[in-house]
Biopython code that builds the backbone (N, CA, C, O; Angstrom):
import numpy as np
from Bio.PDB.StructureBuilder import StructureBuilder

atoms = [
    (1, "LEU", "N", (96.873, 95.123, 95.345)),
    (1, "LEU", "CA", (97.122, 95.779, 96.619)),
    (1, "LEU", "C", (96.915, 94.747, 97.709)),
    (1, "LEU", "O", (95.849, 94.139, 97.798)),
    (2, "GLN", "N", (97.925, 94.546, 98.538)),
    (2, "GLN", "CA", (97.839, 93.594, 99.640)),
    (2, "GLN", "C", (98.292, 94.291, 100.911)),
    (2, "GLN", "O", (99.464, 94.634, 101.061)),
    (3, "ILE", "N", (97.352, 94.495, 101.824)),
    (3, "ILE", "CA", (97.668, 95.155, 103.087)),
    (3, "ILE", "C", (97.152, 94.284, 104.218)),
    (3, "ILE", "O", (95.948, 94.054, 104.333)),
    (4, "GLU", "N", (98.061, 93.802, 105.051)),
    (4, "GLU", "CA", (97.666, 93.040, 106.223)),
    (4, "GLU", "C", (97.070, 94.016, 107.232)),
    (4, "GLU", "O", (97.429, 95.193, 107.239)),
    (5, "PRO", "N", (96.152, 93.531, 108.095)),
    (5, "PRO", "CA", (95.629, 94.425, 109.132)),
    (5, "PRO", "C", (96.785, 94.984, 109.965)),
    (5, "PRO", "O", (97.609, 94.231, 110.485)),
    (6, "LEU", "N", (96.834, 96.300, 110.083)),
    (6, "LEU", "CA", (97.941, 96.954, 110.770)),
    (6, "LEU", "C", (97.438, 97.705, 111.988)),
    (6, "LEU", "O", (96.366, 98.311, 111.962)),
    (7, "ASP", "N", (98.221, 97.659, 113.051)),
    (7, "ASP", "CA", (97.945, 98.492, 114.213)),
    (7, "ASP", "C", (98.377, 99.914, 113.886)),
    (7, "ASP", "O", (99.134, 100.150, 112.944)),
    (8, "SER", "N", (97.887, 100.843, 114.670)),
    (8, "SER", "CA", (98.294, 102.236, 114.512)),
    (8, "SER", "C", (99.773, 102.377, 114.874)),
    (8, "SER", "O", (100.235, 101.829, 115.875)),
    (9, "ILE", "N", (100.504, 103.118, 114.046)),
    (9, "ILE", "CA", (101.927, 103.353, 114.311)),
    (9, "ILE", "C", (102.201, 104.852, 114.302)),
    (9, "ILE", "O", (101.467, 105.628, 113.690)),
    (10, "ARG", "N", (103.267, 105.244, 114.988)),
    (10, "ARG", "CA", (103.670, 106.650, 115.046)),
    (10, "ARG", "C", (104.493, 106.965, 113.800)),
    (10, "ARG", "O", (105.544, 106.368, 113.569)),
    (11, "CYS", "N", (104.001, 107.911, 113.005)),
    (11, "CYS", "CA", (104.699, 108.300, 111.776)),
    (11, "CYS", "C", (104.097, 109.603, 111.272)),
    (11, "CYS", "O", (103.079, 110.072, 111.780)),
    (12, "ASP", "N", (104.735, 110.170, 110.280)),
    (12, "ASP", "CA", (104.191, 111.332, 109.583)),
    (12, "ASP", "C", (103.406, 110.782, 108.395)),
    (12, "ASP", "O", (103.975, 110.507, 107.339)),
    (13, "SER", "N", (102.098, 110.623, 108.576)),
    (13, "SER", "CA", (101.281, 109.961, 107.554)),
    (13, "SER", "C", (101.295, 110.702, 106.221)),
    (13, "SER", "O", (101.228, 110.071, 105.167)),
    (14, "GLY", "N", (101.380, 112.014, 106.251)),
    (14, "GLY", "CA", (101.445, 112.781, 105.003)),
    (14, "GLY", "C", (102.710, 112.480, 104.219)),
    (14, "GLY", "O", (102.680, 112.337, 102.997)),
    (15, "ARG", "N", (103.820, 112.386, 104.936)),
    (15, "ARG", "CA", (105.099, 112.078, 104.272)),
    (15, "ARG", "C", (105.116, 110.636, 103.769)),
    (15, "ARG", "O", (105.651, 110.363, 102.695)),
    (16, "LEU", "N", (104.531, 109.705, 104.543)),
    (16, "LEU", "CA", (104.483, 108.316, 104.071)),
    (16, "LEU", "C", (103.592, 108.199, 102.840)),
    (16, "LEU", "O", (103.870, 107.396, 101.949)),
    (17, "ALA", "N", (102.525, 108.992, 102.781)),
    (17, "ALA", "CA", (101.688, 109.008, 101.581)),
    (17, "ALA", "C", (102.496, 109.515, 100.389)),
    (17, "ALA", "O", (102.358, 108.997, 99.281)),
    (18, "GLN", "N", (103.337, 110.522, 100.610)),
    (18, "GLN", "CA", (104.191, 111.038, 99.537)),
    (18, "GLN", "C", (105.213, 109.988, 99.108)),
    (18, "GLN", "O", (105.465, 109.820, 97.914)),
    (19, "LEU", "N", (105.804, 109.281, 100.075)),
    (19, "LEU", "CA", (106.753, 108.215, 99.757)),
    (19, "LEU", "C", (106.076, 107.165, 98.879)),
    (19, "LEU", "O", (106.619, 106.769, 97.847)),
    (20, "LEU", "N", (104.881, 106.712, 99.294)),
    (20, "LEU", "CA", (104.148, 105.720, 98.508)),
    (20, "LEU", "C", (103.822, 106.264, 97.124)),
    (20, "LEU", "O", (103.980, 105.553, 96.131)),
    (21, "SER", "N", (103.374, 107.502, 97.043)),
    (21, "SER", "CA", (103.052, 108.114, 95.756)),
    (21, "SER", "C", (104.270, 108.139, 94.834)),
    (21, "SER", "O", (104.155, 107.847, 93.643)),
    (22, "ASN", "N", (105.431, 108.486, 95.378)),
    (22, "ASN", "CA", (106.650, 108.532, 94.566)),
    (22, "ASN", "C", (107.045, 107.146, 94.078)),
    (22, "ASN", "O", (107.433, 106.985, 92.921)),
    (23, "LEU", "N", (106.949, 106.134, 94.954)),
    (23, "LEU", "CA", (107.294, 104.770, 94.539)),
    (23, "LEU", "C", (106.300, 104.251, 93.499)),
    (23, "LEU", "O", (106.689, 103.567, 92.553)),
    (24, "LEU", "N", (105.017, 104.577, 93.676)),
    (24, "LEU", "CA", (104.007, 104.167, 92.687)),
    (24, "LEU", "C", (104.235, 104.845, 91.338)),
    (24, "LEU", "O", (104.165, 104.195, 90.295)),
    (25, "ALA", "N", (104.504, 106.138, 91.359)),
    (25, "ALA", "CA", (104.751, 106.861, 90.104)),
    (25, "ALA", "C", (105.946, 106.265, 89.373)),
    (25, "ALA", "O", (105.919, 106.111, 88.152)),
    (26, "ASN", "N", (106.981, 105.933, 90.109)),
    (26, "ASN", "CA", (108.165, 105.322, 89.516)),
    (26, "ASN", "C", (107.822, 103.963, 88.902)),
    (26, "ASN", "O", (108.254, 103.651, 87.793)),
    (27, "ALA", "N", (107.041, 103.155, 89.631)),
    (27, "ALA", "CA", (106.660, 101.828, 89.139)),
    (27, "ALA", "C", (105.788, 101.925, 87.894)),
    (27, "ALA", "O", (105.946, 101.138, 86.960)),
    (28, "ILE", "N", (104.878, 102.876, 87.875)),
    (28, "ILE", "CA", (103.998, 103.046, 86.717)),
    (28, "ILE", "C", (104.791, 103.541, 85.511)),
    (28, "ILE", "O", (104.570, 103.078, 84.392)),
    (29, "THR", "N", (105.706, 104.470, 85.728)),
    (29, "THR", "CA", (106.515, 105.021, 84.636)),
    (29, "THR", "C", (107.439, 103.976, 84.029)),
    (29, "THR", "O", (107.575, 103.900, 82.808)),
    (30, "HIS", "N", (108.072, 103.174, 84.873)),
    (30, "HIS", "CA", (109.104, 102.257, 84.394)),
    (30, "HIS", "C", (108.661, 100.803, 84.336)),
    (30, "HIS", "O", (109.430, 99.946, 83.901)),
    (31, "GLY", "N", (107.434, 100.504, 84.768)),
    (31, "GLY", "CA", (106.938, 99.137, 84.775)),
    (31, "GLY", "C", (106.362, 98.722, 83.435)),
    (31, "GLY", "O", (106.362, 99.483, 82.467)),
    (32, "SER", "N", (105.875, 97.505, 83.408)),
    (32, "SER", "CA", (105.241, 96.947, 82.219)),
    (32, "SER", "C", (103.850, 97.553, 82.042)),
    (32, "SER", "O", (103.114, 97.740, 83.011)),
    (33, "ALA", "N", (103.504, 97.856, 80.800)),
    (33, "ALA", "CA", (102.179, 98.417, 80.515)),
    (33, "ALA", "C", (101.080, 97.368, 80.675)),
    (33, "ALA", "O", (99.908, 97.718, 80.818)),
    (34, "THR", "N", (101.448, 96.081, 80.651)),
    (34, "THR", "CA", (100.447, 95.018, 80.711)),
    (34, "THR", "C", (100.382, 94.303, 82.057)),
    (34, "THR", "O", (99.414, 93.589, 82.321)),
    (35, "ASP", "N", (101.377, 94.475, 82.906)),
    (35, "ASP", "CA", (101.388, 93.810, 84.211)),
    (35, "ASP", "C", (101.081, 94.823, 85.309)),
    (35, "ASP", "O", (101.562, 95.955, 85.267)),
    (36, "PRO", "N", (100.273, 94.411, 86.298)),
    (36, "PRO", "CA", (99.922, 95.356, 87.364)),
    (36, "PRO", "C", (101.099, 95.646, 88.298)),
    (36, "PRO", "O", (102.037, 94.857, 88.413)),
    (37, "VAL", "N", (101.021, 96.784, 88.949)),
    (37, "VAL", "CA", (101.952, 97.136, 90.021)),
    (37, "VAL", "C", (101.396, 96.500, 91.296)),
    (37, "VAL", "O", (100.196, 96.578, 91.559)),
    (38, "HIS", "N", (102.261, 95.879, 92.076)),
    (38, "HIS", "CA", (101.853, 95.209, 93.311)),
    (38, "HIS", "C", (102.342, 96.026, 94.506)),
    (38, "HIS", "O", (103.514, 96.396, 94.574)),
    (39, "VAL", "N", (101.439, 96.306, 95.445)),
    (39, "VAL", "CA", (101.779, 97.053, 96.659)),
    (39, "VAL", "C", (101.466, 96.171, 97.860)),
    (39, "VAL", "O", (100.396, 95.567, 97.938)),
    (40, "GLU", "N", (102.412, 96.103, 98.796)),
    (40, "GLU", "CA", (102.209, 95.302, 100.005)),
    (40, "GLU", "C", (102.696, 96.088, 101.220)),
    (40, "GLU", "O", (103.783, 96.666, 101.202)),
    (41, "ALA", "N", (101.883, 96.103, 102.272)),
    (41, "ALA", "CA", (102.261, 96.750, 103.530)),
    (41, "ALA", "C", (102.023, 95.769, 104.662)),
    (41, "ALA", "O", (101.018, 95.059, 104.683)),
    (42, "ARG", "N", (102.976, 95.734, 105.625)),
    (42, "ARG", "CA", (102.813, 94.851, 106.775)),
    (42, "ARG", "C", (103.748, 95.281, 107.901)),
    (42, "ARG", "O", (104.673, 96.070, 107.709)),
    (43, "ILE", "N", (103.474, 94.737, 109.073)),
    (43, "ILE", "CA", (104.366, 94.893, 110.221)),
    (43, "ILE", "C", (104.749, 93.496, 110.665)),
    (43, "ILE", "O", (103.882, 92.661, 110.923)),
    (44, "LEU", "N", (106.036, 93.241, 110.755)),
    (44, "LEU", "CA", (106.549, 91.953, 111.200)),
    (44, "LEU", "C", (107.695, 92.223, 112.161)),
    (44, "LEU", "O", (108.655, 92.911, 111.814)),
    (45, "ASP", "N", (107.595, 91.685, 113.365)),
    (45, "ASP", "CA", (108.624, 91.897, 114.392)),
    (45, "ASP", "C", (108.915, 93.384, 114.596)),
    (45, "ASP", "O", (110.073, 93.795, 114.668)),
    (46, "ARG", "N", (107.853, 94.181, 114.688)),
    (46, "ARG", "CA", (107.933, 95.632, 114.931)),
    (46, "ARG", "C", (108.574, 96.414, 113.788)),
    (46, "ARG", "O", (108.936, 97.577, 113.969)),
    (47, "VAL", "N", (108.718, 95.808, 112.636)),
    (47, "VAL", "CA", (109.249, 96.520, 111.472)),
    (47, "VAL", "C", (108.113, 96.717, 110.471)),
    (47, "VAL", "O", (107.522, 95.754, 109.983)),
    (48, "PHE", "N", (107.819, 97.986, 110.177)),
    (48, "PHE", "CA", (106.842, 98.320, 109.146)),
    (48, "PHE", "C", (107.533, 98.200, 107.796)),
    (48, "PHE", "O", (108.638, 98.708, 107.605)),
    (49, "SER", "N", (106.874, 97.527, 106.868)),
    (49, "SER", "CA", (107.441, 97.313, 105.537)),
    (49, "SER", "C", (106.400, 97.678, 104.488)),
    (49, "SER", "O", (105.245, 97.262, 104.573)),
    (50, "LEU", "N", (106.819, 98.453, 103.505)),
    (50, "LEU", "CA", (105.969, 98.839, 102.384)),
    (50, "LEU", "C", (106.745, 98.550, 101.112)),
    (50, "LEU", "O", (107.808, 99.127, 100.882)),
    (51, "SER", "N", (106.210, 97.651, 100.279)),
    (51, "SER", "CA", (106.895, 97.275, 99.037)),
    (51, "SER", "C", (106.038, 97.613, 97.831)),
    (51, "SER", "O", (104.820, 97.437, 97.846)),
    (52, "VAL", "N", (106.694, 98.100, 96.786)),
    (52, "VAL", "CA", (106.046, 98.387, 95.505)),
    (52, "VAL", "C", (106.832, 97.633, 94.439)),
    (52, "VAL", "O", (108.036, 97.835, 94.281)),
    (53, "THR", "N", (106.132, 96.757, 93.706)),
    (53, "THR", "CA", (106.778, 95.885, 92.726)),
    (53, "THR", "C", (106.209, 96.134, 91.338)),
    (53, "THR", "O", (104.994, 96.243, 91.170)),
    (54, "ASN", "N", (107.088, 96.225, 90.343)),
    (54, "ASN", "CA", (106.644, 96.288, 88.952)),
    (54, "ASN", "C", (107.418, 95.258, 88.140)),
    (54, "ASN", "O", (108.475, 94.785, 88.559)),
    (55, "GLN", "N", (106.881, 94.919, 86.978)),
    (55, "GLN", "CA", (107.486, 93.901, 86.121)),
    (55, "GLN", "C", (108.120, 94.495, 84.867)),
    (55, "GLN", "O", (108.160, 93.849, 83.821)),
    (56, "GLY", "N", (108.608, 95.710, 84.974)),
    (56, "GLY", "CA", (109.313, 96.327, 83.853)),
    (56, "GLY", "C", (110.696, 95.727, 83.690)),
    (56, "GLY", "O", (111.068, 94.818, 84.432)),
    (57, "PRO", "N", (111.460, 96.222, 82.730)),
    (57, "PRO", "CA", (112.823, 95.720, 82.538)),
    (57, "PRO", "C", (113.654, 95.959, 83.800)),
    (57, "PRO", "O", (113.483, 96.981, 84.464)),
    (58, "PRO", "N", (114.549, 95.031, 84.137)),
    (58, "PRO", "CA", (115.393, 95.216, 85.324)),
    (58, "PRO", "C", (116.241, 96.484, 85.218)),
    (58, "PRO", "O", (116.614, 96.911, 84.125)),
    (59, "ILE", "N", (116.532, 97.068, 86.361)),
    (59, "ILE", "CA", (117.404, 98.240, 86.423)),
    (59, "ILE", "C", (118.837, 97.758, 86.228)),
    (59, "ILE", "O", (119.268, 96.848, 86.936)),
    (60, "PRO", "N", (119.582, 98.333, 85.302)),
    (60, "PRO", "CA", (120.968, 97.898, 85.089)),
    (60, "PRO", "C", (121.815, 98.078, 86.351)),
    (60, "PRO", "O", (121.643, 99.047, 87.092)),
    (61, "ALA", "N", (122.724, 97.142, 86.584)),
    (61, "ALA", "CA", (123.579, 97.161, 87.779)),
    (61, "ALA", "C", (124.361, 98.464, 87.895)),
    (61, "ALA", "O", (124.562, 98.962, 89.002)),
    (62, "GLU", "N", (124.803, 99.020, 86.776)),
    (62, "GLU", "CA", (125.609, 100.246, 86.835)),
    (62, "GLU", "C", (124.789, 101.474, 87.243)),
    (62, "GLU", "O", (125.357, 102.499, 87.619)),
    (63, "VAL", "N", (123.472, 101.376, 87.171)),
    (63, "VAL", "CA", (122.583, 102.481, 87.538)),
    (63, "VAL", "C", (122.220, 102.441, 89.030)),
    (63, "VAL", "O", (121.971, 103.480, 89.641)),
    (64, "MET", "N", (122.192, 101.242, 89.604)),
    (64, "MET", "CA", (121.719, 101.047, 90.984)),
    (64, "MET", "C", (122.358, 101.992, 92.010)),
    (64, "MET", "O", (121.626, 102.527, 92.842)),
    (65, "PRO", "N", (123.666, 102.228, 92.004)),
    (65, "PRO", "CA", (124.257, 103.087, 93.044)),
    (65, "PRO", "C", (123.776, 104.540, 93.001)),
    (65, "PRO", "O", (123.953, 105.276, 93.971)),
    (66, "TYR", "N", (123.174, 104.954, 91.896)),
    (66, "TYR", "CA", (122.789, 106.354, 91.715)),
    (66, "TYR", "C", (121.292, 106.612, 91.856)),
    (66, "TYR", "O", (120.866, 107.767, 91.807)),
    (67, "LEU", "N", (120.491, 105.577, 92.027)),
    (67, "LEU", "CA", (119.034, 105.718, 92.007)),
    (67, "LEU", "C", (118.486, 106.732, 93.000)),
    (67, "LEU", "O", (117.503, 107.413, 92.706)),
    (68, "PHE", "N", (119.102, 106.842, 94.165)),
    (68, "PHE", "CA", (118.573, 107.709, 95.210)),
    (68, "PHE", "C", (119.288, 109.056, 95.277)),
    (68, "PHE", "O", (119.147, 109.792, 96.253)),
    (69, "GLN", "N", (120.053, 109.373, 94.236)),
    (69, "GLN", "CA", (120.736, 110.669, 94.159)),
    (69, "GLN", "C", (119.787, 111.701, 93.539)),
    (69, "GLN", "O", (119.049, 111.374, 92.609)),
    (70, "PRO", "N", (119.796, 112.944, 94.043)),
    (70, "PRO", "CA", (118.895, 113.946, 93.466)),
    (70, "PRO", "C", (119.248, 114.251, 92.012)),
    (70, "PRO", "O", (120.418, 114.346, 91.644)),
    (71, "TYR", "N", (118.215, 114.400, 91.207)),
    (71, "TYR", "CA", (118.293, 114.760, 89.783)),
    (71, "TYR", "C", (118.920, 113.678, 88.909)),
    (71, "TYR", "O", (119.232, 113.931, 87.745)),
    (72, "TYR", "N", (119.109, 112.479, 89.453)),
    (72, "TYR", "CA", (119.715, 111.428, 88.632)),
    (72, "TYR", "C", (118.677, 110.831, 87.694)),
    (72, "TYR", "O", (117.584, 110.446, 88.109)),
    (73, "ARG", "N", (119.044, 110.765, 86.425)),
    (73, "ARG", "CA", (118.257, 110.072, 85.405)),
    (73, "ARG", "C", (119.231, 109.382, 84.475)),
    (73, "ARG", "O", (120.156, 110.017, 83.968)),
    (74, "PRO", "N", (119.038, 108.081, 84.239)),
    (74, "PRO", "CA", (119.936, 107.385, 83.313)),
    (74, "PRO", "C", (119.880, 108.013, 81.925)),
    (74, "PRO", "O", (118.868, 108.601, 81.545)),
    (75, "ALA", "N", (120.947, 107.889, 81.188)),
    (75, "ALA", "CA", (121.032, 108.475, 79.843)),
    (75, "ALA", "C", (119.936, 107.951, 78.927)),
    (75, "ALA", "O", (119.460, 108.676, 78.054)),
    (76, "ASN", "N", (119.528, 106.691, 79.116)),
    (76, "ASN", "CA", (118.511, 106.089, 78.238)),
    (76, "ASN", "C", (117.112, 106.179, 78.836)),
    (76, "ASN", "O", (116.225, 105.430, 78.424)),
    (77, "ASP", "N", (116.889, 107.078, 79.799)),
    (77, "ASP", "CA", (115.599, 107.197, 80.467)),
    (77, "ASP", "C", (114.534, 107.679, 79.487)),
    (77, "ASP", "O", (114.833, 108.333, 78.488)),
    (78, "THR", "N", (113.289, 107.340, 79.799)),
    (78, "THR", "CA", (112.175, 107.719, 78.938)),
    (78, "THR", "C", (111.904, 109.220, 79.036)),
    (78, "THR", "O", (112.106, 109.812, 80.096)),
    (79, "PRO", "N", (111.452, 109.838, 77.954)),
    (79, "PRO", "CA", (111.221, 111.284, 77.961)),
    (79, "PRO", "C", (110.160, 111.729, 78.968)),
    (79, "PRO", "O", (110.224, 112.856, 79.460)),
    (80, "GLN", "N", (109.176, 110.865, 79.291)),
    (80, "GLN", "CA", (108.114, 111.277, 80.210)),
    (80, "GLN", "C", (108.540, 111.215, 81.672)),
    (80, "GLN", "O", (107.789, 111.639, 82.550)),
    (81, "ALA", "N", (109.717, 110.700, 81.942)),
    (81, "ALA", "CA", (110.185, 110.636, 83.329)),
    (81, "ALA", "C", (110.338, 112.049, 83.882)),
    (81, "ALA", "O", (110.541, 113.005, 83.134)),
    (82, "GLY", "N", (110.236, 112.162, 85.201)),
    (82, "GLY", "CA", (110.252, 113.477, 85.842)),
    (82, "GLY", "C", (111.639, 114.074, 85.963)),
    (82, "GLY", "O", (112.496, 113.892, 85.098)),
    (83, "LEU", "N", (111.838, 114.790, 87.053)),
    (83, "LEU", "CA", (113.086, 115.520, 87.272)),
    (83, "LEU", "C", (114.191, 114.676, 87.889)),
    (83, "LEU", "O", (115.325, 115.138, 88.011)),
    (84, "GLY", "N", (113.880, 113.460, 88.275)),
    (84, "GLY", "CA", (114.880, 112.642, 88.951)),
    (84, "GLY", "C", (114.912, 112.906, 90.444)),
    (84, "GLY", "O", (115.947, 112.726, 91.086)),
    (85, "LEU", "N", (113.781, 113.335, 91.007)),
    (85, "LEU", "CA", (113.721, 113.634, 92.435)),
    (85, "LEU", "C", (112.871, 112.654, 93.239)),
    (85, "LEU", "O", (113.001, 112.598, 94.462)),
    (86, "GLY", "N", (112.011, 111.888, 92.591)),
    (86, "GLY", "CA", (111.062, 111.025, 93.304)),
    (86, "GLY", "C", (111.711, 110.027, 94.241)),
    (86, "GLY", "O", (111.323, 109.930, 95.405)),
    (87, "LEU", "N", (112.693, 109.283, 93.755)),
    (87, "LEU", "CA", (113.349, 108.288, 94.604)),
    (87, "LEU", "C", (114.214, 108.949, 95.667)),
    (87, "LEU", "O", (114.331, 108.442, 96.782)),
    (88, "TYR", "N", (114.819, 110.077, 95.324)),
    (88, "TYR", "CA", (115.599, 110.822, 96.316)),
    (88, "TYR", "C", (114.693, 111.279, 97.460)),
    (88, "TYR", "O", (115.031, 111.100, 98.631)),
    (89, "ILE", "N", (113.553, 111.863, 97.126)),
    (89, "ILE", "CA", (112.616, 112.326, 98.153)),
    (89, "ILE", "C", (112.123, 111.150, 98.988)),
    (89, "ILE", "O", (112.040, 111.251, 100.212)),
    (90, "ALA", "N", (111.793, 110.033, 98.335)),
    (90, "ALA", "CA", (111.362, 108.841, 99.072)),
    (90, "ALA", "C", (112.432, 108.393, 100.061)),
    (90, "ALA", "O", (112.121, 108.046, 101.200)),
    (91, "SER", "N", (113.683, 108.401, 99.632)),
    (91, "SER", "CA", (114.766, 107.968, 100.525)),
    (91, "SER", "C", (114.940, 108.936, 101.695)),
    (91, "SER", "O", (115.255, 108.510, 102.806)),
    (92, "GLN", "N", (114.739, 110.225, 101.459)),
    (92, "GLN", "CA", (114.861, 111.212, 102.535)),
    (92, "GLN", "C", (113.710, 111.085, 103.538)),
    (92, "GLN", "O", (113.912, 111.260, 104.740)),
    (93, "ILE", "N", (112.521, 110.786, 103.051)),
    (93, "ILE", "CA", (111.386, 110.540, 103.944)),
    (93, "ILE", "C", (111.668, 109.304, 104.794)),
    (93, "ILE", "O", (111.404, 109.298, 105.996)),
    (94, "ALA", "N", (112.202, 108.264, 104.169)),
    (94, "ALA", "CA", (112.561, 107.048, 104.910)),
    (94, "ALA", "C", (113.570, 107.372, 106.006)),
    (94, "ALA", "O", (113.410, 106.941, 107.148)),
    (95, "LEU", "N", (114.606, 108.128, 105.663)),
    (95, "LEU", "CA", (115.628, 108.501, 106.652)),
    (95, "LEU", "C", (115.027, 109.302, 107.804)),
    (95, "LEU", "O", (115.421, 109.126, 108.957)),
    (96, "SER", "N", (114.077, 110.180, 107.495)),
    (96, "SER", "CA", (113.464, 111.000, 108.547)),
    (96, "SER", "C", (112.636, 110.157, 109.515)),
    (96, "SER", "O", (112.329, 110.600, 110.622)),
    (97, "HIS", "N", (112.276, 108.948, 109.100)),
    (97, "HIS", "CA", (111.561, 108.010, 109.967)),
    (97, "HIS", "C", (112.520, 106.995, 110.600)),
    (97, "HIS", "O", (112.080, 106.049, 111.256)),
    (98, "GLY", "N", (113.817, 107.189, 110.405)),
    (98, "GLY", "CA", (114.793, 106.240, 110.935)),
    (98, "GLY", "C", (114.844, 104.952, 110.142)),
    (98, "GLY", "O", (115.271, 103.919, 110.658)),
    (99, "GLY", "N", (114.413, 105.004, 108.892)),
    (99, "GLY", "CA", (114.359, 103.810, 108.061)),
    (99, "GLY", "C", (115.181, 103.946, 106.803)),
    (99, "GLY", "O", (116.086, 104.776, 106.722)),
    (100, "HIS", "N", (114.859, 103.123, 105.817)),
    (100, "HIS", "CA", (115.597, 103.113, 104.558)),
    (100, "HIS", "C", (114.705, 102.582, 103.438)),
    (100, "HIS", "O", (113.684, 101.942, 103.687)),
    (101, "VAL", "N", (115.109, 102.858, 102.214)),
    (101, "VAL", "CA", (114.484, 102.276, 101.026)),
    (101, "VAL", "C", (115.561, 101.471, 100.328)),
    (101, "VAL", "O", (116.675, 101.951, 100.124)),
    (102, "GLU", "N", (115.224, 100.250, 99.965)),
    (102, "GLU", "CA", (116.168, 99.425, 99.206)),
    (102, "GLU", "C", (115.477, 98.935, 97.945)),
    (102, "GLU", "O", (114.251, 98.967, 97.842)),
    (103, "VAL", "N", (116.273, 98.483, 96.991)),
    (103, "VAL", "CA", (115.724, 98.021, 95.719)),
    (103, "VAL", "C", (116.380, 96.706, 95.320)),
    (103, "VAL", "O", (117.584, 96.507, 95.480)),
    (104, "ILE", "N", (115.540, 95.817, 94.794)),
    (104, "ILE", "CA", (115.985, 94.579, 94.154)),
    (104, "ILE", "C", (115.399, 94.622, 92.755)),
    (104, "ILE", "O", (114.221, 94.938, 92.589)),
    (105, "SER", "N", (116.197, 94.313, 91.751)),
    (105, "SER", "CA", (115.692, 94.364, 90.379)),
    (105, "SER", "C", (116.335, 93.260, 89.555)),
    (105, "SER", "O", (117.543, 93.261, 89.320)),
    (106, "ASN", "N", (115.502, 92.316, 89.119)),
    (106, "ASN", "CA", (115.975, 91.229, 88.263)),
    (106, "ASN", "C", (114.797, 90.660, 87.476)),
    (106, "ASN", "O", (113.644, 91.011, 87.728)),
    (107, "GLU", "N", (115.090, 89.795, 86.537)),
    (107, "GLU", "CA", (114.042, 89.216, 85.675)),
    (107, "GLU", "C", (113.033, 88.393, 86.471)),
    (107, "GLU", "O", (111.841, 88.419, 86.163)),
    (108, "GLN", "N", (113.491, 87.665, 87.488)),
    (108, "GLN", "CA", (112.614, 86.761, 88.231)),
    (108, "GLN", "C", (111.629, 87.506, 89.137)),
    (108, "GLN", "O", (110.439, 87.189, 89.143)),
    (109, "GLN", "N", (112.104, 88.478, 89.893)),
    (109, "GLN", "CA", (111.269, 89.177, 90.867)),
    (109, "GLN", "C", (110.674, 90.472, 90.336)),
    (109, "GLN", "O", (109.741, 91.011, 90.933)),
    (110, "GLY", "N", (111.185, 90.972, 89.246)),
    (110, "GLY", "CA", (110.805, 92.298, 88.791)),
    (110, "GLY", "C", (111.620, 93.323, 89.557)),
    (110, "GLY", "O", (112.704, 93.017, 90.053)),
    (111, "THR", "N", (111.104, 94.531, 89.653)),
    (111, "THR", "CA", (111.766, 95.585, 90.421)),
    (111, "THR", "C", (110.934, 95.841, 91.667)),
    (111, "THR", "O", (109.750, 96.171, 91.586)),
    (112, "VAL", "N", (111.574, 95.684, 92.823)),
    (112, "VAL", "CA", (110.900, 95.813, 94.112)),
    (112, "VAL", "C", (111.592, 96.900, 94.933)),
    (112, "VAL", "O", (112.759, 96.761, 95.300)),
    (113, "PHE", "N", (110.869, 97.977, 95.216)),
    (113, "PHE", "CA", (111.348, 99.006, 96.133)),
    (113, "PHE", "C", (110.672, 98.752, 97.472)),
    (113, "PHE", "O", (109.447, 98.658, 97.544)),
    (114, "THR", "N", (111.465, 98.641, 98.534)),
    (114, "THR", "CA", (110.930, 98.360, 99.865)),
    (114, "THR", "C", (111.390, 99.425, 100.851)),
    (114, "THR", "O", (112.581, 99.700, 100.991)),
    (115, "PHE", "N", (110.414, 100.012, 101.526)),
    (115, "PHE", "CA", (110.668, 100.965, 102.615)),
    (115, "PHE", "C", (110.437, 100.229, 103.924)),
    (115, "PHE", "O", (109.415, 99.563, 104.091)),
    (116, "GLU", "N", (111.390, 100.346, 104.862)),
    (116, "GLU", "CA", (111.247, 99.723, 106.172)),
    (116, "GLU", "C", (111.672, 100.697, 107.266)),
    (116, "GLU", "O", (112.616, 101.470, 107.102)),
    (117, "PHE", "N", (110.952, 100.639, 108.386)),
    (117, "PHE", "CA", (111.389, 101.360, 109.584)),
    (117, "PHE", "C", (110.787, 100.682, 110.807)),
    (117, "PHE", "O", (109.778, 99.984, 110.711)),
    (118, "GLU", "N", (111.419, 100.898, 111.955)),
    (118, "GLU", "CA", (110.933, 100.302, 113.197)),
    (118, "GLU", "C", (109.643, 100.991, 113.612)),
    (118, "GLU", "O", (109.609, 102.203, 113.825)),
    (119, "ALA", "N", (108.588, 100.203, 113.724)),
    (119, "ALA", "CA", (107.260, 100.739, 114.025)),
    (119, "ALA", "C", (107.089, 100.943, 115.524)),
    (119, "ALA", "O", (107.241, 100.008, 116.311)),
    (120, "GLN", "N", (106.774, 102.170, 115.907)),
    (120, "GLN", "CA", (106.443, 102.498, 117.296)),
    (120, "GLN", "C", (104.924, 102.613, 117.389)),
    (120, "GLN", "O", (104.298, 103.225, 116.524)),
    (121, "PRO", "N", (104.322, 102.029, 118.434)),
    (121, "PRO", "CA", (102.858, 102.097, 118.552)),
    (121, "PRO", "C", (102.359, 103.540, 118.536)),
    (121, "PRO", "O", (102.941, 104.428, 119.159)),
    (122, "GLY", "N", (101.274, 103.743, 117.811)),
    (122, "GLY", "CA", (100.662, 105.069, 117.746)),
    (122, "GLY", "C", (99.690, 105.271, 118.887)),
    (122, "GLY", "O", (99.465, 104.375, 119.701)),
    (123, "SER", "N", (99.125, 106.448, 118.934)),
    (123, "SER", "CA", (98.161, 106.728, 120.009)),
    (123, "SER", "C", (96.763, 106.831, 119.463)),
    (123, "SER", "O", (95.820, 107.062, 120.219)),
]
sb = StructureBuilder()
sb.init_structure("model")
sb.init_model(0)
sb.init_chain("A")
sb.init_seg("    ")
for serial, (resi, resn, name, xyz) in enumerate(atoms, 1):
    if name == "N":
        sb.init_residue(resn, " ", resi, " ")
    sb.init_atom(name, np.array(xyz, "f"), 0.0, 1.0, " ", f" {name:<3s}", serial, name[0])
structure = sb.get_structure()
């Protein structure tokens, strides 16, 4: 877990906690059993960024366009995986904050889900 000191920002903290929980659950389910999940949060140039990285097998290119669709689960998905709503809900929470979730997945970097939105100072 790596969190830089952050100023207070305006957001729905309950929803951001749910977004983080969904990304963590996804990383734990699909990541390596022997490598830790890495979480990083920071603000750079007024952009809040939250990344969750796992070292599981890369997500196939043909699956990437569907990851944030509701109820989507690849045909070869593990039986313990949920309903296929976690990433969809995370993306909707991101949109409600005026942000987005993106994913990079390859052998070198692992799978990295990053949520970003423009940070407005909190009160």
